[in-house]
N, C-alpha and C positions, 0 to 999 in steps of 0.2 A: 337162467334167462327168463325174463318176464314176458307178458303178453305182447309187448311191443318189440321184443328181441333184445331188450336191455339185460345187462348182467347185474344191475343194481336196482334196489327197490327201497321203499320207505319202511322204517320201523319206528313209528311215532314221527318225531321230527328228525331222526337220524337217517342217514343213507347207509344201507348195508348190502352185502352181496345177496343176490336173489336166493341162492341155495342155503343161506343162513337163517332166513326169516322164520321158517317153520320151527327151527330149533329154539330160536329166541322167544317166540310166542309160547312154545311149550314150557319154557322155563318160567315165564311170567305166571302161567296158570298152575304150574307145579307149586309155585310159591304161595299163591293166593287161595288155593282150593279149599283149605280148611275153614277159611273165613269168608268165602265168596258170597254165600247167601246173606250173612250178617252185614257185610259191607254194602251189598246192593240195597238193603233196607236203609242203612245209614246215609248212603250217598244220595239216594233219591227221595228220602223221607217216606219210603214205602210206595211211591208212585209207580215203580216198575211193576208192582203187582197189578195195578190198575191197567197198565199198558198191556200186560200179558193176558189179562182177562178179556180185553178188547180183541186181542189177537185170536183167542179161542172163540169168541163170538163170531168173528169174521170167517173162521174156518167152518163153522157149523158142523161139528163132529156128528157122525151117525154110527149106529151099531154096525159091526162087521167091517168097518174101515180100518186100514192100517196106516198109521202115521210114521213117517221117518222124520225124526227131529235131529237135525245136524247141528253140531256144536251144542248138543243138548245138555251138557254139563251135569248138573245135579238132578235134572228130571222134572222140574216144576211144570214146564209146558206140556210134557207128555202126560203127567198126572192130571193136569187140568183137562186135556183133550179126552182122556178116558172117562173121567168123572162126568164130563158134559155128555158124552155119547151114551153113558149109562142112564141118563135122565130123560132120554128121548121117549116119547110115547111108544109103548110096545117093545121097549128095549129088552125086557126080561124074557121075551119069546123069540128073540133074534140072536144070531151069533154076536159075541162080544167084540168090541173094538180092541185093537192091539196097537202097540207102539214099539219102535226101535229107536233107541238113543245111540247116536254115533258121535263120538268126540275124539279128536286127535290126542286128547290129554287123559291118560288113564287115571290120574289123581282126581280129576274132576268127576269122572264116572264113579270112582270109589267113594268120594265124599257124598255122592247122591244116594248111596245105599243106606245111609243113616236117616234119610228123610222119611218121615212116617207116611206122608201122602203118596210118595212114589212106591214105598215098600208095600203099601196096602194092596197094590195091584199084582204083586207076585210075579209069576212068569208071563203075565200079559205085557210086561215091559222087558225088552231084551236090550242089553248094553253091549256095544261093539266099539272097539277102538279103531278109528279110521280117519282118513284125510278127506276133507270136503271136495278136494280136487279130483280124487280118484277113489270114489266110494266103493266099498267091497260088496256091492249088491248088484243083482241082475237087472237088466232093462225092465221097466214096468214093475218095479218092486213095490211101490207105495201108491196109496190113493191120495195122500197129501204129504207135502214136504214143508217143514218149518225150519227156520234158523233165526234165533233170537239173540241179538247182540253178539254175533259171531262172525258174520261175513266180512266185517272190516279187518279182521285178523288174518284173513286168508291171503296168501301170497299172490295168487292169480285169480282175481274175482271172476273174470270172464270164464275161465276154465271151470270154476266151481258152479257157475250158473248153467253152463252146458251140461255138467254132470247131473245137476238137479233135474234138468229137463229129461235126461236119459232115464233116470230111475223112477220117474213118475209114469203111471198108467195114462193112456189117452183119457182125457177128461179130468186128470188129476190137477190139483191146485198147488201152486208155489206161494208161500207166505213168508215174508221176511220182516221182522221187527228189528230196527236198528236205530241207534242215535243218529240224528240228522242235523239240519241247519235251521235255527230259529228264523221265523218269517219276517221279523223286524230287526232293524239295526240295534234298537234299544235292548230288546231281549237278548240279542247276541252278546252285547257288552256285559250285561248282567250275568249271563251264563258263563262267559269267559272268566269273569272275576271269580265267580264261585268255583268253577271247575279247576282253575290253575292254582287256587289258593287253598280251598277247603278239602278237595278230594285227595290230593297227595298227603296233606296233613292227616286226614283220617286214616289213610293207608299206613302211615308211619306209626300212629298211635294205637290203632286197632289190630292191624295185620303185621306190624313191624316190618313194613315193606313200602317205603315211599316211592322207590324207583319204578316198581311195577305199576302203581297207580298213576304215576306221571306218564308212563307209556300209554296207559288206557285213555287218559285225557287227550294226549297228542294224537292218538290213532283216530279219535272221533273227529278232530279237526281236519285230518287228511282224507276222510271219507268223502266220496262224491256227493254233491247236492242231490235233492230229490229228483229233479228232471234228468240229470246225468245218469243217476243210478237206474231210473226207469228205462232209459235208452239201452243200458246194458242188458236189462232183463229181456227187452224186445229183441235185441240182437242174438240172444241165446235161443230164440225160437218161440218164446211165450207170446200168447195173444191176450187181448183184453187186459193189458197191463195198466195198473193204476196205483196211486198211493194216497194215503190218508195221514195227514199230519196229526200228531198227538202233542198236547201241551204246547201249542204254538210252534211246532216244528222241532222241539227238542228231541223228539223221537218221531219215527214215521213207520207205518206199515206199508210195504210194497207187495203187490200181488200180481199173479198172472196165471193163465191156464195153459196146460198142455193139451193140444187138440190133435 
């Protein structure tokens, strides 16, 4: 049953039983895990790296902080967070920042162990298999919570947002980078043409999986617009909620504070 008491939910443009979605999403990422980073570069022309760099800028990592990166996949956001914290003035005399990667998909976490940037941090990055709706962490676990291109795959978004609030310390910050809605009709048309024609084609040619990438494109279209998603974050208890459009709204960073 979903947040509105329904027994059905969306899986891309399909309607499925609510209790089936997590399994279906897990199947998608089991399939694409080994090619996930390569496909992100191909699909976005490398722009996703710029978006994630902006995300790290906005977090402003500091020594001694602990990041919880949910749907953290192969660990690029966590590695960026730790790298940035280590460059802060005086970082060499302070406790080092640490990160926990939590992803419902074990294959994604496994694929991340081969990334040199994440591997360089050794045991400063912990990998945990877990569900964003019922995180296996104590209240006040983290100083910062990030989720990049993952929340649209969650079955109950409101439930995941409430659990994000729970695991943050008072004064902790929630940061979500997600595909969103272009701010002009012309951009939307161009984006639709590219997404529905090129991305599934790339999925078929590079990852030998057109269907999974068709789902990923459809899931972007089903995700709430910027204002609607900001309202959900506020309803979860966060304050000072705002969003920043990237690349004309193709992606957006939403943020809020736990007080």
